[in-house]
MIGU-783213 format. One record per residue: residue number from 1; y, x, z of N, C-alpha, C in turn. Coordinates in steps of 0.05 Angstrom, whole numbers. Example, Ala and Ser with C-alpha at 12.3 -4.5 7.8 and 13.67 -1.06 7.14 Angstrom:
   num   n.north   n.east     n.up   ca.north   ca.east    ca.up   c.north   c.east     c.up
     1      -114      264      156        -90       246      156       -66      264      156
     2       -45      257      142        -21       273      143         1      258      157
//
This chain:
   num   n.north   n.east     n.up   ca.north   ca.east    ca.up   c.north   c.east     c.up
     1       -60     -138    -1571        -42      -122    -1587       -47      -95    -1581
     2       -52      -77    -1603        -57       -47    -1597       -36      -32    -1584
     3       -43      -12    -1569        -21         3    -1554        -4       19    -1576
     4        24       23    -1573         38        37    -1591        31       66    -1588
     5        32       79    -1614         24       105    -1617        46      126    -1603
     6        38      149    -1593         56       166    -1580        72      179    -1602
     7       101      184    -1595        115       198    -1613       108      228    -1610
     8       119      243    -1628        111       273    -1627       122      287    -1602
     9       148      279    -1591        157       289    -1567       136      279    -1542
    10       131      258    -1542        110       246    -1524        83      259    -1522
    11        75      263    -1546         50       277    -1552        54      309    -1540
    12        74      320    -1542         79       348    -1534        81      346    -1504
    13        92      327    -1491         93       324    -1462        65      324    -1450
    14        47      307    -1465         19       305    -1457         4      332    -1459
    15         7      344    -1483         -6       369    -1487         5      389    -1464
    16        30      391    -1458         38       411    -1438        27      403    -1409
    17        24      376    -1405         16       372    -1378       -17      379    -1377
    18       -27      373    -1398        -58       376    -1400       -65      405    -1398
    19       -51      421    -1411        -56       450    -1413       -48      465    -1387
    20       -26      456    -1373        -18       465    -1350       -42      462    -1328
    21       -52      437    -1327        -72       437    -1306       -99      449    -1316
    22      -105      449    -1341       -128       463    -1350      -128      491    -1342
    23      -104      505    -1351       -103       532    -1345       -99      540    -1315
    24       -89      520    -1298        -88       525    -1271      -118      524    -1261
    25      -135      506    -1270       -161       502    -1258      -176      528    -1271
    26      -174      536    -1296       -183       560    -1306      -181      584    -1285
    27      -157      588    -1277       -150       608    -1257      -165      605    -1229
    28      -167      580    -1222       -180       575    -1196      -209      580    -1199
    29      -222      570    -1219       -252       570    -1223      -263      599    -1230
    30      -246      618    -1238       -255       642    -1241      -265      655    -1220
    31      -254      650    -1195       -260       659    -1170      -291      651    -1161
    32      -296      627    -1167       -323       618    -1157      -349      632    -1171
    33      -344      645    -1193       -365       661    -1202      -368      687    -1191
    34      -347      697    -1177       -344       725    -1168      -356      730    -1141
    35      -362      708    -1125       -368       714    -1096      -385      738    -1091
    36      -407      738    -1103       -427       760    -1100      -418      785    -1102
    37      -402      790    -1124       -395       818    -1131      -367      828    -1113
    38      -355      806    -1108       -332       814    -1088      -341      822    -1060
    39      -360      803    -1053       -371       810    -1024      -386      835    -1026
    40      -399      845    -1046       -410       870    -1047      -392      893    -1046
    41      -368      892    -1063       -349       913    -1065      -334      916    -1039
    42      -328      895    -1024       -313       896     -999      -330      895     -974
    43      -356      896     -979       -374       898     -957      -371      874     -937
    44      -367      849     -947       -362       825     -933      -385      807     -938
    45      -386      784     -921       -407       765     -922      -399      745     -943
    46      -417      728     -952       -411       705     -970      -393      686     -954
    47      -396      683     -930       -379       663     -914      -351      674     -915
    48      -347      698     -912       -319       713     -911      -307      707     -941
    49      -320      714     -963       -312       709     -988      -303      679     -994
    50      -320      663     -984       -314       634     -990      -291      623     -974
    51      -282      639     -956       -258       631     -939      -233      632     -961
    52      -234      650     -981       -215       651    -1004      -212      625    -1015
    53      -232      610    -1020       -229       584    -1032      -217      564    -1011
    54      -225      567     -988       -214       549     -967      -183      554     -966
    55      -175      579     -966       -146       583     -961      -131      574     -986
    56      -145      576    -1009       -130       565    -1033      -127      535    -1033
    57      -148      522    -1026       -147       492    -1024      -125      482     -999
    58      -128      497     -977       -112       491     -952       -83      493     -959
    59       -74      517     -977        -49       519     -985       -37      498    -1004
    60       -52      485    -1017        -43       469    -1041       -25      447    -1034
    61       -26      437    -1006         -7       416    -1003        20      426     -998
    62        22      452     -990         49       465     -988        64      467    -1012
    63        47      475    -1033         55       474    -1060        63      448    -1073
    64        48      429    -1068         54       403    -1079        81      394    -1064
    65        84      396    -1041        111       387    -1029       135      404    -1040
    66       132      433    -1043        156       447    -1049       162      445    -1080
    67       141      445    -1096        147       442    -1126       153      410    -1131
    68       140      392    -1116        146       365    -1120       175      358    -1114
    69       184      368    -1091        214       366    -1083       230      376    -1105
    70       225      404    -1112        243       415    -1133       241      398    -1159
    71       222      388    -1167        218       367    -1193       234      343    -1185
    72       233      330    -1164        248       304    -1159       278      312    -1156
    73       286      338    -1150        313       346    -1147       326      355    -1173
    74       310      372    -1188        321       390    -1209       311      383    -1238
    75       288      364    -1238        275       358    -1262       248      365    -1264
    76       229      351    -1279        203       357    -1282       197      382    -1300
    77       210      383    -1321        206       405    -1341       213      434    -1327
    78       235      438    -1319        239       466    -1308       223      474    -1286
    79       214      453    -1269        196       460    -1246       168      468    -1257
    80       162      453    -1275        133       458    -1289       132      484    -1299
    81       153      495    -1310        154       521    -1321       153      542    -1301
    82       166      540    -1281        167       560    -1258       137      558    -1243
    83       127      536    -1244        104       535    -1228        81      548    -1244
    84        80      547    -1271         59       559    -1286        62      587    -1285
    85        88      597    -1286         94       627    -1285        83      641    -1259
    86        90      623    -1236         81       637    -1209        50      636    -1205
    87        36      615    -1214          8       615    -1210        -4      636    -1230
    88         5      642    -1252         -6       662    -1272        -2      691    -1260
    89        21      696    -1246         26       724    -1238         9      727    -1211
    90         3      707    -1196        -11       710    -1172       -43      714    -1178
    91       -52      698    -1201        -80       704    -1208       -85      734    -1216
    92       -63      743    -1234        -65       772    -1246       -64      790    -1220
    93       -49      783    -1198        -47       801    -1174       -73      805    -1160
    94       -86      781    -1163       -115       782    -1148      -132      804    -1155
    95      -129      812    -1183       -145       833    -1193      -138      862    -1181
    96      -115      863    -1166       -107       887    -1159      -111      892    -1128
    97      -125      872    -1116       -127       873    -1086      -144      895    -1076
    98      -138      913    -1057       -149       937    -1049      -168      934    -1031
    99      -168      906    -1015       -190       900     -992      -189      870     -992
   100      -209      860     -974       -213       830     -970      -190      818     -960
   101      -174      830     -940       -153       816     -928      -130      810     -947
   102      -124      833     -965       -103       828     -986      -113      808    -1008
   103      -138      806    -1010       -145       785    -1033      -143      757    -1017
   104      -150      754     -994       -145       729     -979      -118      719     -977
   105       -98      737     -974        -70       732     -974       -61      723    -1002
   106       -69      738    -1022        -61       728    -1048       -73      703    -1060
   107       -97      698    -1051       -109       672    -1061       -97      649    -1043
   108       -86      653    -1016        -71       630    -1005       -46      628    -1019
   109       -30      649    -1029         -6       645    -1045       -13      629    -1071
   110       -35      639    -1084        -41       622    -1107       -48      594    -1102
   111       -55      587    -1080        -61       558    -1073       -34      545    -1070
   112       -12      556    -1060         13       544    -1062        20      535    -1090
   113        19      556    -1109         27       552    -1138         7      531    -1153
   114       -19      532    -1144        -37       514    -1155       -30      485    -1147
   115       -22      483    -1122        -16       456    -1111         6      441    -1124
   116        25      458    -1137         46       443    -1147        42      432    -1175
   117        24      443    -1192         24       434    -1220        14      405    -1223
   118        -2      395    -1209        -16       369    -1215         7      345    -1212
   119        19      348    -1190         37       329    -1185        62      327    -1206
   120        70      351    -1210         95       351    -1225        87      347    -1257
   121        62      357    -1265         55       351    -1293        45      321    -1297
   122        33      308    -1278         25       281    -1282        47      261    -1283
   123        69      268    -1263         92       252    -1262       108      253    -1291
   124       112      279    -1302        125       282    -1325       111      265    -1347
   125        84      268    -1348         70       255    -1369        73      224    -1367
   126        65      212    -1343         64       185    -1340        90      173    -1342
   127       115      184    -1336        140       175    -1339       150      177    -1369
   128       135      190    -1384        143       195    -1413       130      177    -1433
   129       109      163    -1425         93       150    -1447        91      121    -1442
   130        83      105    -1461         83        74    -1456        59       70    -1440
   131        62       46    -1423         51        38    -1401        18       35    -1412
   132        16       22    -1437        -12        18    -1449       -30       42    -1454
   133       -14       66    -1455        -27        92    -1460       -32      105    -1435
   134       -29       96    -1413        -32       111    -1386       -60      117    -1380
   135       -79       99    -1385       -107       100    -1379      -117      126    -1394
   136      -116      126    -1421       -127       147    -1435      -112      173    -1427
   137       -87      175    -1427        -75       199    -1418       -83      208    -1391
   138       -86      188    -1371        -97       196    -1344      -119      209    -1346
   139      -140      201    -1363       -166       211    -1367      -162      241    -1376
   140      -144      243    -1399       -140       267    -1411      -131      290    -1393
   141      -108      280    -1377        -97       300    -1358      -119      309    -1336
   142      -134      287    -1326       -151       298    -1308      -175      316    -1315
   143      -184      310    -1343       -205       327    -1351      -195      354    -1358
   144      -167      361    -1353       -160       388    -1352      -173      402    -1330
   145      -182      391    -1310       -196       407    -1289      -221      416    -1296
   146      -241      399    -1304       -266       410    -1320      -262      426    -1342
   147      -241      418    -1360       -235       436    -1384      -231      466    -1374
   148      -214      467    -1354       -209       496    -1341      -234      509    -1329
   149      -250      490    -1317       -275       502    -1306      -297      508    -1331
   150      -294      492    -1354       -310       500    -1377      -303      527    -1387
   151      -275      530    -1390       -266       555    -1402      -272      579    -1384
   152      -272      574    -1358       -276       594    -1338      -306      603    -1342
   153      -325      585    -1344       -355       589    -1347      -359      604    -1375
   154      -346      595    -1394       -347       606    -1422      -338      635    -1421
   155      -315      640    -1407       -306       667    -1406      -325      687    -1392
   156      -334      674    -1368       -353       691    -1353      -377      698    -1370
   157      -387      678    -1382       -410       679    -1401      -407      704    -1424
   158      -382      703    -1434       -376       723    -1454      -369      749    -1447
   159      -352      751    -1422       -341       776    -1413      -347      788    -1388
   160      -358      771    -1370       -360       780    -1340      -375      805    -1338
   161      -397      803    -1348       -413       828    -1348      -406      853    -1360
   162      -388      851    -1379       -375       873    -1392      -350      885    -1378
   163      -332      866    -1364       -308       875    -1356      -306      878    -1324
   164      -325      861    -1312       -323       859    -1280      -301      839    -1271
   165      -303      838    -1244       -289       815    -1231      -258      824    -1229
   166      -251      846    -1230       -223       853    -1228      -209      846    -1255
   167      -219      852    -1277       -207       846    -1303      -208      817    -1311
   168      -228      802    -1299       -228       774    -1301      -205      762    -1290
   169      -194      770    -1267       -169       761    -1257      -146      768    -1276
   170      -145      789    -1287       -126       795    -1306      -120      776    -1329
   171      -143      764    -1337       -142       742    -1356      -127      720    -1347
   172      -123      717    -1321       -107       693    -1311       -79      695    -1318
   173       -70      714    -1328        -43       716    -1339       -36      702    -1365
   174       -59      694    -1377        -56       680    -1404       -41      652    -1402
   175       -45      637    -1381        -27       611    -1382         1      617    -1383
   176        14      638    -1378         44       641    -1379        52      636    -1408
   177        33      640    -1429         43       637    -1458        54      607    -1461
   178        41      588    -1445         48       560    -1448        79      554    -1440
   179        92      573    -1428        122       570    -1424       139      567    -1445
   180       131      580    -1469        144       582    -1493       143      553    -1506
   181       118      542    -1505        115       515    -1516       133      493    -1499
   182       130      496    -1474        145       477    -1457       174      477    -1462
   183       186      500    -1462        214       508    -1468       224      493    -1492
   184       209      498    -1514        216       487    -1540       210      460    -1549
   185       190      449    -1538        176       428    -1551       175      403    -1533
   186       181      406    -1502        179       387    -1486       205      376    -1475
   187       210      349    -1476        233       335    -1463       229      330    -1434
   188       252      326    -1421        252       319    -1393       242      288    -1390
   189       231      282    -1369        225       252    -1360       248      235    -1364
   190       245      214    -1379        265       195    -1381       269      177    -1356
   191       248      175    -1338        251       162    -1313       267      178    -1293
   192       262      205    -1293        278       224    -1278       306      224    -1288
   193       310      224    -1309        339       223    -1321       353      196    -1313
   194       341      176    -1315        350       149    -1306       356      148    -1277
   195       341      159    -1255        347       163    -1228       369      182    -1221
   196       378      195    -1237        403       211    -1230       428      194    -1229
   197       428      170    -1241        450       153    -1240       449      130    -1220
   198       427      132    -1203        424       112    -1183       423      127    -1155
   199       430      111    -1135        430       122    -1107       403      133    -1098
   200       401      153    -1089        381       169    -1080       367      156    -1051
   201       343      154    -1053        328       148    -1027       313      171    -1021
   202       317      181     -996        307       207     -987       276      204     -984
   203       264      231     -982        237       228     -979       225      215     -953
   204       241      221     -930        231       209     -905       233      178     -907
   205       256      168     -918        261       140     -920       240      127     -937
   206       232      141     -959        213       128     -977       186      130     -964
   207       178      152     -949        153       153     -935       148      131     -912
   208       172      129     -895        171       108     -875       166       81     -886
   209       180       75     -909        176        48     -918       149       44     -929
   210       136       64     -939        106        63     -950        88       78     -935
   211        91       79     -907         74        95     -891        42       87     -891
   212        38       60     -895         10        51     -894        -2       59     -925
   213        12       57     -944          2        66     -970        -3       97     -967
   214        15      111     -958         10       142     -959       -15      148     -939
   215       -18      136     -919        -44       142     -904       -67      134     -919
   216       -69      111     -933        -91       103     -950       -94      122     -970
   217       -76      131     -984        -81       152    -1005       -89      178     -998
   218       -79      186     -973        -90       212     -963      -119      210     -957
   219      -130      189     -946       -156       186     -937      -176      183     -964
   220      -162      168     -981       -176       163    -1008      -179      192    -1022
   221      -157      209    -1022       -160       234    -1036      -176      253    -1022
   222      -178      251     -995       -197       270     -978      -226      263     -990
   223      -231      238     -991       -259       234    -1003      -262      244    -1030
   224      -243      239    -1047       -243       249    -1076      -246      279    -1076
   225      -235      294    -1060       -234       320    -1060      -260      332    -1050
   226      -270      318    -1032       -303       326    -1021      -317      319    -1046
   227      -313      297    -1060       -330       291    -1084      -331      314    -1105
   228      -307      320    -1113       -303       342    -1134      -314      370    -1124
   229      -303      379    -1102       -308       406    -1093      -338      406    -1080
   230      -349      388    -1068       -373       383    -1062      -395      388    -1083
   231      -388      380    -1107       -404       382    -1130      -401      405    -1147
   232      -380      423    -1141       -372       443    -1159      -373      471    -1145
   233      -362      473    -1122       -355       500    -1110      -378      518    -1106
   234      -398      505    -1096       -424       522    -1088      -444      520    -1114
   235      -436      506    -1133       -457       503    -1154      -466      528    -1172
   236      -444      543    -1180       -453       568    -1199      -463      590    -1183
   237      -449      599    -1161       -458       622    -1145      -481      619    -1128
   238      -475      598    -1108       -495       597    -1087      -521      578    -1098
   239      -516      558    -1110       -541       539    -1118      -555      553    -1140
   240      -542      560    -1164       -556       571    -1186      -564      600    -1184
   241      -547      614    -1177       -551       643    -1173      -569      652    -1148
   242      -558      639    -1125       -572       652    -1101      -598      634    -1096
   243      -597      610    -1098       -620       594    -1092      -643      594    -1114
   244      -633      592    -1140       -650       591    -1161      -652      616    -1175
   245      -638      636    -1168       -641       663    -1179      -636      664    -1210
   246      -616      644    -1220       -610       647    -1248      -589      670    -1252
   247      -588      684    -1276       -570       702    -1281      -543      692    -1290
   248      -525      709    -1294       -499       703    -1299      -495      685    -1322
   249      -510      692    -1345       -505       678    -1369      -518      650    -1366
   250      -541      648    -1355       -553       620    -1354      -538      603    -1334
   251      -526      614    -1310       -513       601    -1292      -487      588    -1304
   252      -474      607    -1321       -447       597    -1333      -453      578    -1354
   253      -477      580    -1370       -482       561    -1391      -487      533    -1379
   254      -504      535    -1355       -509       505    -1343      -483      493    -1332
   255      -465      512    -1322       -438       502    -1312      -424      488    -1333
   256      -426      504    -1355       -411       491    -1380      -422      465    -1389
   257      -448      460    -1390       -460       435    -1393      -449      414    -1375
   258      -448      418    -1348       -438       402    -1327      -409      394    -1335
   259      -391      412    -1344       -366       406    -1349      -362      391    -1377
   260      -380      395    -1393       -378       374    -1418      -382      346    -1411
   261      -403      342    -1391       -406       313    -1378      -379      306    -1363
   262      -365      327    -1350       -342       318    -1333      -320      309    -1355
   263      -316      322    -1376       -295       314    -1394      -301      288    -1410
   264      -325      285    -1417       -334       259    -1426      -329      236    -1406
   265      -338      242    -1381       -330       218    -1360      -301      216    -1358
   266      -286      235    -1355       -256       231    -1351      -242      216    -1372
   267      -252      222    -1397       -238       211    -1422      -246      181    -1421
   268      -272      177    -1417       -285       149    -1422      -275      128    -1398
   269      -276      140    -1375       -267       122    -1352      -237      119    -1350
   270      -223      139    -1357       -195       137    -1358      -186      117    -1376
   271      -196      118    -1400       -190        98    -1422      -198       69    -1415
   272      -222       68    -1404       -233        41    -1396      -220       29    -1374
   273      -205       44    -1358       -191        29    -1338      -167       17    -1347
   274      -160       20    -1371       -137         2    -1381      -146      -23    -1386
   275      -172      -29    -1389       -182       -54    -1396      -195      -69    -1371
   276      -211      -53    -1356       -222       -66    -1336      -208      -64    -1306
   277      -190      -46    -1306       -174       -42    -1281      -182      -14    -1269
   278      -164       -3    -1254       -168        24    -1242      -187       22    -1220
   279      -190        6    -1203       -208         3    -1181      -238       -1    -1193
   280      -240      -19    -1208       -268       -23    -1220      -280        0    -1236
   281      -260       14    -1253       -271        38    -1266      -282       61    -1246
   282      -264       63    -1226       -271        87    -1207      -298       78    -1195
   283      -304       55    -1185       -327        46    -1169      -352       48    -1188
   284      -348       40    -1214       -374        43    -1231      -379       71    -1235
   285      -359       89    -1237       -365       120    -1242      -376      130    -1217
   286      -368      123    -1196       -379       134    -1170      -408      126    -1166
   287      -412      101    -1175       -442        91    -1174      -460      110    -1190
   288      -452      122    -1214       -469       134    -1230      -480      163    -1214
   289      -463      171    -1196       -473       196    -1183      -496      190    -1165
   290      -501      167    -1154       -522       162    -1135      -549      169    -1149
   291      -555      154    -1170       -583       161    -1181      -585      191    -1194
   292      -561      199    -1201       -563       230    -1214      -569      252    -1192
   293      -567      244    -1166       -569       263    -1144      -596      278    -1144
   294      -618      265    -1145       -644       280    -1144      -648      299    -1165
   295      -639      290    -1188       -640       310    -1213      -622      334    -1214
   296      -597      330    -1203       -578       347    -1201      -584      369    -1178
   297      -592      358    -1155       -595       378    -1132      -625      387    -1127
   298      -642      372    -1136       -670       380    -1132      -690      384    -1154
   299      -675      385    -1176       -693       391    -1202      -705      414    -1201
   300      -730      416    -1215       -748       441    -1213      -747      459    -1239
   301      -730      451    -1259       -730       466    -1281      -701      466    -1292
   302      -691      487    -1307       -664       490    -1316      -659      463    -1333
   303      -678      453    -1349       -670       430    -1366      -663      403    -1348
   304      -679      401    -1327       -676       375    -1309      -651      381    -1294
   305      -645      408    -1285       -619       413    -1270      -595      407    -1287
   306      -596      415    -1315       -575       413    -1329      -568      383    -1337
   307      -592      365    -1341       -586       338    -1346      -575      328    -1322
   308      -584      335    -1298       -571       325    -1271      -541      332    -1267
   309      -537      356    -1277       -508       367    -1274      -490      348    -1294
   310      -501      345    -1316       -485       330    -1336      -479      304    -1326
   311      -498      287    -1315       -493       260    -1305      -478      261    -1280
   312      -482      279    -1264       -466       281    -1237      -434      286    -1246
   313      -430      303    -1265       -399       308    -1268      -389      285    -1286
   314      -406      271    -1303       -400       247    -1315      -388      227    -1297
   315      -404      221    -1274       -393       205    -1253      -369      213    -1233
   316      -372      239    -1228       -350       250    -1210      -326      253    -1225
   317      -324      264    -1248       -295       265    -1260      -291      240    -1277
   318      -310      222    -1279       -301       197    -1292      -288      182    -1272
   319      -291      184    -1244       -277       170    -1226      -253      184    -1221
   320      -252      212    -1223       -226       225    -1222      -209      222    -1248
   321      -218      212    -1268       -202       211    -1293      -182      187    -1289
   322      -187      172    -1270       -166       148    -1266      -148      156    -1245
   323      -151      178    -1229       -133       181    -1208      -106      188    -1215
   324      -100      204    -1238        -69       210    -1244       -52      183    -1249
   325       -65      167    -1262        -50       141    -1269       -49      123    -1244
   326       -71      122    -1228        -76       102    -1205       -52      114    -1185
   327       -50      141    -1179        -31       148    -1160        -3      145    -1167
   328         4      150    -1193         30       148    -1202        39      122    -1204
   329        22      100    -1209         28        75    -1208        33       62    -1179
   330        18       73    -1159         19        68    -1132        43       79    -1121
   331        55      102    -1133         76       118    -1119       103      103    -1116
   332       119      107    -1097        146        96    -1094       160      115    -1118
   333       180      103    -1134        190       112    -1158       208      137    -1150
   334       222      135    -1130        242       157    -1122       228      185    -1118
   335       204      184    -1112        187       209    -1103       166      212    -1118
   336       166      203    -1141        140       203    -1157       128      232    -1163
   337       146      253    -1164        137       280    -1169       125      292    -1144
   338       132      278    -1120        126       290    -1094       100      276    -1084
   339       101      248    -1083         84       232    -1070        52      235    -1080
   340        47      232    -1106         21       236    -1115        11      262    -1110
   341        26      284    -1115         19       311    -1111        12      319    -1083
   342        28      310    -1064         24       314    -1034         2      298    -1023
   343        -3      274    -1029        -23       257    -1018       -50      271    -1031
   344       -52      278    -1055        -74       293    -1068       -79      319    -1053
   345       -60      335    -1047        -66       361    -1036       -68      359    -1007
   346       -56      341     -995        -66       337     -964       -96      325     -962
   347      -106      311     -984       -135       307     -984      -149      330     -991
   348      -138      349    -1008       -151       375    -1008      -153      392     -984
   349      -129      389     -969       -132       406     -945      -155      395     -928
   350      -153      371     -923       -176       358     -905      -204      364     -919
   351      -208      369     -942       -233       376     -958      -235      406     -959
   352      -215      422     -949       -218       448     -955      -240      462     -944
   353      -252      450     -922       -276       461     -909      -303      454     -922
   354      -300      442     -944       -325       435     -956      -346      453     -961
   355      -335      478     -974       -353       502     -981      -366      514     -957
   356      -350      517     -935       -359       527     -909      -378      507     -897
   357      -376      485     -899       -395       465     -888      -421      465     -905
   358      -420      469     -930       -443       467     -949      -457      493     -943
   359      -445      517     -939       -456       541     -931      -470      541     -907
   360      -457      528     -884       -468       527     -859      -494      509     -861
   361      -494      486     -876       -513       471     -877      -541      483     -889
   362      -536      497     -912       -555       509     -929      -566      534     -911
   363      -551      549     -896       -560       570     -882      -578      560     -860
   364      -575      538     -850       -591       528     -828      -619      514     -839
   365      -618      511     -864       -642       498     -878      -654      518     -903
   366      -655      543     -896       -668       562     -912      -657      567     -937
   367      -626      568     -935       -609       573     -958      -614      553     -983
   368      -621      526     -969       -624       506     -992      -596      493     -996
   369      -584      503    -1018       -555       492    -1025      -557      465    -1038
   370      -582      460    -1052       -586       434    -1064      -584      412    -1045
   371      -597      414    -1020       -595       395     -996      -566      392     -988
   372      -552      416     -985       -523       417     -975      -507      400     -991
   373      -509      404    -1019       -491       391    -1039      -499      361    -1040
   374      -524      354    -1038       -531       326    -1039      -522      312    -1014
   375      -520      322     -993       -513       307     -969      -481      301     -971
   376      -468      320     -976       -439       319     -980      -433      295    -1003
   377      -443      303    -1027       -434       284    -1050      -445      257    -1045
   378      -469      255    -1037       -480       223    -1032      -464      210    -1013
   379      -455      224     -990       -440       209     -971      -412      201     -978
   380      -397      217     -993       -371       211    -1002      -371      194    -1027
   381      -393      192    -1042       -393       171    -1064      -393      143    -1051
   382      -409      139    -1030       -410       115    -1017      -382      108    -1002
   383      -370      129     -992       -342       126     -981      -322      117    -1000
   384      -323      131    -1023       -304       124    -1047      -306       95    -1054
   385      -332       87    -1058       -334        59    -1070      -325       37    -1051
   386      -325       44    -1024       -318        24    -1006      -286       26    -1004
   387      -278       51    -1004       -246        53    -1001      -232       39    -1025
   388      -243       47    -1048       -225        40    -1072      -230        8    -1079
   389      -254       -2    -1073       -256       -30    -1077      -239      -48    -1058
   390      -237      -35    -1038       -217       -53    -1017      -186      -46    -1017
   391      -181      -25    -1035       -154       -16    -1035      -135      -31    -1056
   392      -110      -21    -1057        -89       -36    -1074       -91      -25    -1103
   393       -80      -38    -1120        -79       -30    -1149       -54      -42    -1162
   394       -39      -24    -1178        -15       -31    -1191       -16      -26    -1223
   395       -36      -32    -1236        -38       -26    -1264       -17      -38    -1277
   396        -3      -19    -1294         16       -27    -1315        43      -28    -1304
   397        50      -23    -1276         75       -26    -1267        94       -9    -1279
   398       119      -18    -1282        142        -6    -1297       149       21    -1284
   399       152       43    -1296        165        67    -1285       192       74    -1292
   400       202       63    -1317        231        65    -1323       242       39    -1316
   401       263       39    -1302        277        15    -1289       268        5    -1264
   402       249       21    -1251        236        15    -1225       250       32    -1203
   403       263       18    -1188        279        34    -1169       276       25    -1140
   404       259        4    -1135        254        -6    -1108       234       14    -1095
   405       238       19    -1070        221        34    -1053       192       24    -1052
   406       191       -5    -1051        167       -16    -1044       161      -38    -1069
   407       147      -27    -1090        144       -46    -1112       131      -72    -1108
//
């Protein structure tokens, strides 16, 4: 039986959640193109500038918890609106930083805001659509991340050399326009509305009842965050610009090609997971990255490197495309806006040292960032395959009418 079509209001929810994550990622990834120029202006080392990324990632669990609790208490829709406004303002503020210390502080605060959007947006979407549509919507939501990376690389290609890094941050205020659409066209989650008429189970109680699941999800998401950030954060500035000496436009063009692969992978594997299962889809996607490694990290020409980048991100973000629905289905229903976001961002916290680790490996091997990226990504691909293959799955579980703490 074919899946029922989405209603107009359901489509609006999906659009809002997708754009919220896309524009959040756009704001985040603008920074990774600016390391060299920021280091030059503030007379700082690349390691110091890369700490801005570490702080952003490290503070995301705080945002996932704060905004997740607000969404579980006051609703997904208003919390999502405030979240988007805050990260937009902080992105713009980054462009006014007078020194490196101030920039690091602002990027840490940006991390708080960035950390909230994914959990709130994915809960709102997954609770608002038919179960049979979750796989495709999961892939669509998650490709918001490479979509944001693609938009950032395209913006850098078109504008960076003309306006400089400070004005690039000013463009980060653009996502605030999304607030008007959410206010007028998006409905509150029916599952959240239903829960307002039932007895509440506290966060601590729900976590105690599901502590084994929580630990598993945190470990899994640590590996997933090493997977994505290990293949992305050092790629444009350190690998393409510093190691291969590519210019800004060629670097951003190749990054855009990689993110086209990411978008294709997320949509395909997210949709396919509805037929073959969440775990199987993730494992197959992760397997693709292993034969892509030599082309992606050790290619000798732009064409080979671009082909490798496309295949690498096809696999990485293909696996990630299943994560929004997988975590929301595994989540205790009473804390669905909090649980997926917090375990995701705690995994991000544990993986926040990725860029510093890759810089350290590269600098001890003659600035060979290809080697550093290959070591990290190859290792975590194997870890993900084992963790997911042996883990739980609750494909198609009811989200409306589900009130048990342990499904």
